[in-house]
C-alpha positions as CSV (number, residue, x, y, z in Angstrom):
1,M,-9.4,20.6,2.5
2,T,-8.3,17.4,1.5
3,K,-8.8,14.0,2.3
4,A,-6.7,10.8,2.5
5,I,-7.6,8.0,-0.1
6,R,-7.0,4.6,1.7
7,S,-6.6,1.4,-1.0
8,V,-4.8,-1.5,-0.2
9,L,-1.2,-3.0,-1.5
10,N,-0.9,-6.7,-2.0
11,V,2.5,-7.9,-1.1
12,G,2.1,-11.7,-0.9
13,E,-0.1,-14.3,0.6
14,L,-0.1,-16.4,4.2
15,A,0.6,-19.7,4.4
16,A,-3.0,-20.3,4.6
17,G,-4.3,-18.8,1.2
18,Q,-5.0,-15.2,2.9
19,A,-3.4,-12.5,1.0
20,L,-1.0,-9.8,3.1
21,D,-2.3,-6.8,2.5
22,V,-0.6,-3.0,4.0
23,P,-2.8,0.0,3.4
24,L,-1.7,3.1,1.7
25,Y,-3.2,6.2,1.9
26,Q,-2.5,8.7,-0.6
27,F,-3.5,12.4,-0.7
28,K,-4.3,13.4,-4.2
29,G,-3.3,17.3,-4.9
30,Q,-4.3,19.9,-7.3
31,S,-1.6,19.8,-9.4
32,D,0.0,16.7,-11.6
33,S,3.3,19.1,-11.9
34,A,3.5,19.6,-8.3
35,P,6.2,18.1,-6.3
36,S,5.0,14.6,-4.6
37,V,6.4,13.1,-1.4
38,Y,6.6,9.3,-0.7
39,V,6.7,8.9,3.5
40,Q,7.3,5.0,4.9
41,A,7.2,4.0,8.2
42,N,8.4,1.1,10.1
43,V,11.1,-0.2,7.9
44,H,12.1,-2.4,9.8
45,G,9.8,-3.6,11.7
46,A,10.0,-2.7,15.7
47,E,10.3,1.1,14.9
48,V,6.5,1.8,15.6
49,Q,6.9,5.4,16.9
50,G,6.8,6.2,12.3
51,N,3.4,4.9,12.4
52,A,2.3,7.6,14.9
53,V,4.0,10.5,12.8
54,I,2.7,9.9,10.1
55,Y,-1.2,9.6,11.4
56,Q,0.0,12.5,13.1
57,L,1.3,13.9,9.6
58,M,-2.1,12.6,7.8
59,S,-4.3,14.5,10.3
60,L,-2.4,18.0,9.8
61,L,-2.4,17.7,5.9
62,E,-6.4,17.1,5.8
63,N,-6.6,21.0,7.1
64,Y,-4.8,21.8,3.9
65,Q,-5.5,22.0,0.1
66,V,-2.5,19.7,-1.2
67,L,-0.9,20.3,-4.7
68,G,0.9,17.9,-5.1
69,I,0.7,13.8,-4.3
70,S,1.6,12.1,-0.7
71,L,1.9,8.2,-0.4
72,S,2.2,6.8,3.0
73,L,2.8,3.4,3.3
74,H,2.1,1.8,6.9
75,W,3.5,-1.5,8.2
76,R,6.0,-1.6,5.5
77,I,7.8,-5.0,7.4
78,L,4.9,-6.3,8.8
79,W,6.5,-9.7,10.5
80,A,8.7,-7.7,12.5
81,L,5.5,-5.7,13.8
82,I,4.0,-9.1,14.9
83,K,6.5,-10.7,16.6
84,K,7.0,-7.4,18.1
85,V,3.5,-7.3,19.2
86,V,3.2,-10.6,20.4
87,S,7.0,-10.5,22.6
88,L,4.9,-7.4,24.2
89,H,2.7,-9.9,25.6
């Protein structure tokens, strides 16, 4: 079984000086020569369904032995997501 390694990627800074980070999940496989894949969701902000799909994929991968490297980046356009969530309230 393979567990996801979580890290954060700093993408900027807010006006108040707080760091703006996005989560990055990596499944490191057994072989550096095996193919790798990069999966990204929420490219246009309001496309939040992709995050749910990545979550399901990550849950599935944890039950298998991964050979290559899988990188997942959620919440790419954070500001668009915040605007979408705020507009729903």
